[in-house]
ROGU-303532 format. One record per residue (C-alpha): z, y, x. Coordinates in steps of 0.02 Angstrom, whole numbers. Last residue first. Example, Ala and Ser with C-alpha at 12.3 -4.5 7.8 and 13.67 -1.06 7.14 Angstrom:
BEGIN
@w:357	v:-53	u:684
@w:390	v:-225	u:615
***
This chain:
BEGIN
@w:-8	v:499	u:-319
@w:143	v:553	u:-213
@w:126	v:427	u:-70
@w:-52	v:472	u:-49
@w:-44	v:656	u:-66
@w:107	v:722	u:12
@w:153	v:573	u:144
@w:-12	v:516	u:175
@w:-94	v:687	u:181
@w:56	v:753	u:294
@w:33	v:608	u:425
@w:-156	v:635	u:428
@w:-131	v:823	u:445
@w:-14	v:797	u:597
@w:-133	v:679	u:671
@w:-267	v:802	u:645
@w:-182	v:941	u:746
@w:-109	v:830	u:876
@w:-271	v:753	u:928
@w:-288	v:819	u:1099
@w:-96	v:804	u:1129
@w:-98	v:621	u:1083
@w:-187	v:558	u:1238
@w:-196	v:368	u:1222
@w:-385	v:367	u:1241
@w:-459	v:534	u:1292
@w:-517	v:645	u:1148
@w:-704	v:650	u:1112
@w:-791	v:816	u:1101
@w:-956	v:853	u:1006
@w:-1044	v:1020	u:1040
@w:-1112	v:1080	u:881
@w:-1292	v:1131	u:899
@w:-1348	v:1062	u:732
@w:-1452	v:929	u:813
@w:-1309	v:893	u:939
@w:-1186	v:875	u:796
@w:-1299	v:757	u:698
@w:-1351	v:650	u:849
@w:-1165	v:632	u:886
@w:-1131	v:568	u:717
@w:-1287	v:460	u:715
@w:-1210	v:367	u:870
@w:-1268	v:383	u:1044
@w:-1293	v:216	u:1140
@w:-1312	v:212	u:1333
@w:-1198	v:69	u:1377
@w:-1214	v:-41	u:1226
@w:-1044	v:-141	u:1192
@w:-956	v:22	u:1136
@w:-1057	v:36	u:980
@w:-1070	v:216	u:923
@w:-958	v:360	u:963
@w:-907	v:420	u:796
@w:-897	v:264	u:692
@w:-854	v:171	u:851
@w:-686	v:259	u:852
@w:-656	v:344	u:1017
@w:-574	v:500	u:945
@w:-659	v:646	u:872
@w:-687	v:844	u:895
@w:-823	v:954	u:835
@w:-854	v:1103	u:929
@w:-941	v:1270	u:895
@w:-905	v:1269	u:715
@w:-1042	v:1270	u:578
@w:-1005	v:1348	u:410
@w:-890	v:1331	u:269
@w:-1003	v:1255	u:130
@w:-1151	v:1179	u:227
@w:-1022	v:1121	u:350
@w:-920	v:1015	u:236
@w:-1073	v:937	u:150
@w:-1159	v:902	u:323
@w:-995	v:830	u:374
@w:-972	v:715	u:222
@w:-1148	v:645	u:235
@w:-1128	v:611	u:422
@w:-965	v:524	u:394
@w:-1034	v:416	u:259
@w:-1172	v:350	u:378
@w:-1048	v:335	u:512
@w:-945	v:217	u:392
@w:-791	v:260	u:307
@w:-755	v:125	u:175
@w:-698	v:132	u:-4
@w:-679	v:317	u:-8
@w:-562	v:466	u:0
@w:-649	v:616	u:87
@w:-532	v:751	u:149
@w:-534	v:928	u:197
@w:-424	v:1048	u:287
@w:-444	v:1235	u:341
@w:-310	v:1265	u:478
@w:-414	v:1421	u:542
@w:-376	v:1403	u:716
@w:-396	v:1206	u:743
@w:-504	v:1162	u:588
@w:-451	v:1015	u:498
@w:-542	v:848	u:443
@w:-490	v:686	u:363
@w:-591	v:538	u:322
@w:-497	v:427	u:203
@w:-512	v:232	u:194
@w:-469	v:143	u:27
@w:-463	v:-39	u:-17
@w:-428	v:-83	u:-202
@w:-306	v:-239	u:-216
@w:-225	v:-212	u:-385
@w:-101	v:-77	u:-324
@w:-207	v:34	u:-213
@w:-218	v:-3	u:-38
@w:-240	v:106	u:110
@w:-312	v:16	u:263
@w:-385	v:169	u:364
@w:-345	v:339	u:399
@w:-498	v:412	u:486
@w:-514	v:562	u:605
@w:-601	v:732	u:619
@w:-553	v:893	u:716
@w:-658	v:1051	u:695
@w:-655	v:1177	u:839
@w:-682	v:1360	u:809
@w:-751	v:1493	u:928
@w:-675	v:1645	u:1025
@w:-493	v:1599	u:992
@w:-448	v:1616	u:1179
@w:-400	v:1429	u:1179
@w:-572	v:1384	u:1099
@w:-677	v:1488	u:1228
@w:-578	v:1405	u:1375
@w:-583	v:1218	u:1301
@w:-441	v:1120	u:1374
@w:-310	v:1230	u:1299
@w:-372	v:1207	u:1121
@w:-203	v:1246	u:1042
@w:-83	v:1318	u:1167
@w:11	v:1212	u:1282
@w:184	v:1145	u:1213
@w:337	v:1221	u:1278
@w:443	v:1116	u:1395
@w:591	v:1019	u:1334
@w:699	v:964	u:1480
@w:809	v:810	u:1416
@w:987	v:826	u:1477
@w:1024	v:681	u:1577
@w:1159	v:553	u:1549
@w:1270	v:476	u:1671
@w:1388	v:608	u:1685
@w:1473	v:652	u:1839
@w:1387	v:822	u:1878
@w:1560	v:912	u:1918
@w:1535	v:1032	u:1772
@w:1494	v:890	u:1653
@w:1641	v:783	u:1707
@w:1762	v:930	u:1687
@w:1682	v:968	u:1517
@w:1724	v:792	u:1470
@w:1891	v:791	u:1530
@w:1927	v:946	u:1419
@w:1872	v:858	u:1270
@w:1981	v:701	u:1320
@w:2137	v:805	u:1337
@w:2200	v:859	u:1511
@w:2324	v:751	u:1595
@w:2467	v:866	u:1657
@w:2606	v:734	u:1627
@w:2521	v:599	u:1744
@w:2625	v:438	u:1705
@w:2491	v:317	u:1763
@w:2464	v:260	u:1583
@w:2428	v:442	u:1532
@w:2298	v:454	u:1662
@w:2221	v:283	u:1602
@w:2215	v:338	u:1428
@w:2130	v:505	u:1465
@w:2002	v:412	u:1574
@w:1959	v:295	u:1438
@w:1940	v:446	u:1309
@w:1825	v:541	u:1427
@w:1723	v:394	u:1469
@w:1746	v:246	u:1589
@w:1733	v:93	u:1479
@w:1671	v:-63	u:1547
@w:1788	v:-167	u:1448
@w:1875	v:-251	u:1598
@w:1874	v:-86	u:1700
@w:1845	v:-119	u:1878
@w:1684	v:-28	u:1943
@w:1675	v:112	u:1809
@w:1859	v:119	u:1788
@w:1888	v:154	u:1972
@w:1749	v:289	u:1983
@w:1811	v:372	u:1817
@w:1990	v:368	u:1890
@w:1937	v:452	u:2055
@w:1838	v:589	u:1956
@w:1986	v:622	u:1853
@w:2097	v:632	u:2009
@w:1974	v:756	u:2082
@w:1990	v:864	u:1928
@w:2180	v:851	u:1936
@w:2189	v:905	u:2118
@w:2062	v:1049	u:2074
@w:2196	v:1112	u:1956
@w:2129	v:1125	u:1774
@w:2041	v:1281	u:1717
@w:2091	v:1447	u:1645
@w:1965	v:1584	u:1674
@w:2029	v:1754	u:1717
@w:1936	v:1914	u:1699
@w:1857	v:1844	u:1540
@w:1661	v:1873	u:1520
@w:1573	v:2007	u:1419
@w:1632	v:2153	u:1549
@w:1685	v:2310	u:1464
@w:1571	v:2446	u:1436
@w:1624	v:2609	u:1518
@w:1677	v:2746	u:1390
@w:1856	v:2759	u:1446
@w:1929	v:2897	u:1329
@w:2031	v:3039	u:1401
@w:1914	v:3186	u:1361
@w:1898	v:3130	u:1177
@w:2078	v:3122	u:1158
@w:2148	v:2947	u:1108
@w:2232	v:2893	u:937
@w:2085	v:2771	u:902
@w:1959	v:2754	u:1032
@w:1939	v:2579	u:1023
@w:1940	v:2559	u:826
@w:1822	v:2705	u:811
@w:1705	v:2623	u:955
@w:1713	v:2447	u:868
@w:1674	v:2536	u:685
@w:1515	v:2614	u:764
@w:1456	v:2453	u:844
@w:1482	v:2369	u:668
@w:1373	v:2499	u:591
@w:1230	v:2446	u:710
@w:1179	v:2596	u:813
@w:1021	v:2712	u:803
@w:1105	v:2878	u:836
@w:1078	v:2947	u:662
@w:1085	v:2783	u:562
@w:1263	v:2745	u:645
@w:1320	v:2929	u:607
@w:1261	v:2918	u:427
@w:1354	v:2746	u:402
@w:1518	v:2831	u:482
@w:1501	v:2969	u:363
@w:1541	v:3138	u:448
@w:1720	v:3215	u:426
@w:1762	v:3305	u:593
@w:1820	v:3145	u:666
@w:1652	v:3053	u:628
@w:1560	v:3191	u:721
@w:1677	v:3180	u:871
@w:1656	v:2984	u:877
@w:1463	v:3005	u:885
***
């Protein structure tokens, strides 16, 4: 590569020919400038510095001791990097690191009160139903946004729905969302787009039926079972199951309701 460039080849053409980025070619040209090809060290250089400048261990230990003293005895209760720096200066320590360095020392020595939040990846959509998570079948989620008020006192409820994989949204604003109105809306929607394998709801009585009756089955459940759609009910206070429809509810309120 370097030989071709020295014989007059274009740097960009050489980079394209050998599959390197243009900046990489420029780096090697600069690194090999003025050297014979048979004497060039082609080894990659280590990505880390050979020497790391750190405060002496005695200073680091002193910082930890001062932090402990301030935490137990400080009148203001301050024992952060700034407070430690001021205390070191007041004690006449000439090699006192700056507050930013003190903060890094505290973090490296594990002397910080705060814990880094561990963010774990979310599970795949529909993880609790094997054929849904594998995208073999579809699941439609439904929920109700209640107590929306138009200026003048008109009360509005909205029945929202969205498919889990197809992301097909649907909304029915009405004065009151009842179980009967839900059945009519679902029939209308499924006649247009087709039936899913699953329909998911929360524990609202409009979907589940009256909770005071032990063996009650709502008309929404009877509709689903009659159409061979399996009704699924999200556990109470488990937001992950309803994340898709709750996200759509929030977007509908902010983008549609608040706008118009």
